[in-house]
C-alpha positions, 0 to 999 in steps of 0.5 A: 251182831253174830256171824258165821265165819270159815276159812282155810287154816292159815300157813305161814307159806300161805299168807292170809287164809282164804274166806269162805263163808262170812255170814251175818247171822240172826235168831230168824235163821234157827226159826224154821227147819226151812231156814235152818237147813238152808243155814247148815247147808251154806256152812256145809258148801263152805267147808267142803270149799275150805277143805278143797282149797287146803288139798290143793294149796291154791291161793283161789279156791274152786268154789262149789257155786262155780262146780257143776250143780249136785244132784238134790241132798237128802237133809233131814228126810227132806230132798232140798235144792241147792240155792243159786248164789 
């Protein structure tokens, strides 16, 4: 099955990478604007989380879902609410 994975970069001093997103995907995830927007939003959160984890050099990153809720973001001209994990 197709998968999307977002991990931190592997550095010899830190051992294994931290996996921030590991999601099985299907064509239905791209079938509508709403579904594809949600997929892109999850990928974006994982990328931001990975950047924060790498910047801090922490073993346990502060995940976007653990931070204070962000205000709604405009994506594709529409405002979207962040969904609970």
